[in-house]
C-alpha positions as CSV (number, residue, x, y, z in Angstrom):
1,M,57.2,1.2,-29.8
2,K,58.2,-2.5,-30.4
3,Q,61.1,-4.3,-28.9
4,K,62.8,-7.5,-30.0
5,E,62.6,-10.4,-27.6
6,N,63.9,-13.9,-28.5
7,G,63.8,-12.9,-32.2
8,H,60.2,-11.8,-32.0
9,E,58.8,-8.3,-32.0
10,K,57.0,-7.5,-28.8
11,S,54.8,-4.4,-28.1
12,E,55.5,-2.5,-24.9
13,G,51.7,-2.1,-24.7
14,S,51.3,-5.8,-24.4
15,D,53.6,-5.8,-21.4
16,L,51.5,-3.1,-19.8
17,E,48.3,-4.9,-20.6
18,T,49.7,-8.1,-19.0
19,N,50.7,-6.2,-15.9
20,I,47.3,-4.5,-15.7
21,M,45.5,-7.9,-15.9
22,R,47.8,-9.3,-13.2
23,C,47.2,-6.2,-11.0
24,L,43.4,-6.5,-11.4
25,R,43.4,-10.3,-10.7
26,E,45.4,-9.7,-7.5
27,A,43.2,-6.8,-6.3
28,S,40.5,-7.5,-3.7
29,E,38.2,-4.9,-5.3
30,P,37.7,-3.0,-8.6
31,L,40.4,-0.4,-9.2
32,F,40.5,3.1,-10.7
33,P,43.0,3.7,-13.6
34,A,45.0,6.1,-11.4
35,R,45.4,3.4,-8.7
36,I,46.5,0.9,-11.3
37,A,49.1,3.4,-12.7
38,E,50.3,4.0,-9.1
39,L,50.7,0.3,-8.4
40,L,52.5,-0.3,-11.7
41,G,54.6,2.8,-11.5
42,T,53.5,4.0,-14.9
43,G,51.6,6.9,-16.4
44,E,47.8,7.1,-16.0
45,K,47.3,8.0,-19.7
46,S,49.1,4.8,-20.8
47,V,47.0,2.8,-18.3
48,Q,43.8,4.4,-19.6
49,R,44.7,3.6,-23.2
50,A,45.6,-0.1,-22.3
51,L,42.3,-0.4,-20.3
52,G,40.4,0.7,-23.4
53,H,42.1,-2.0,-25.5
54,L,41.5,-4.7,-22.8
55,A,37.8,-3.7,-22.4
56,K,37.3,-3.8,-26.2
57,A,38.8,-7.3,-26.2
58,R,36.4,-8.2,-23.3
59,K,39.3,-9.2,-21.1
60,L,38.1,-6.8,-18.4
61,R,35.0,-4.8,-17.8
62,R,34.0,-1.5,-16.3
63,A,32.7,-2.0,-12.7
64,G,31.0,1.4,-12.5
65,G,32.2,4.6,-11.0
66,G,35.2,4.5,-13.3
67,K,36.7,1.3,-11.8
68,F,37.7,-1.8,-13.7
69,V,37.7,-5.6,-13.0
70,V,38.8,-8.7,-14.9
71,S,36.0,-10.2,-16.9
72,H,34.7,-13.5,-15.6
73,R,36.0,-15.4,-18.6
74,C,39.6,-14.2,-18.0
75,R,40.0,-15.1,-14.4
């Protein structure tokens, strides 16, 4: 779903992706999708979908064991 903000369309997913990136940057260790969802107060499925998009864009990477971290180039 898209929302209008300042006359521009804005995807709700992009807000979630921004919040995920902030959450991972502030974390002291790699995080599981469930923990990210808990910290952000959103659904785990939505977080998993956004993590997939961010990983594909190489903004974050899988740290092993199902956890994620911000990619070095996006810190």
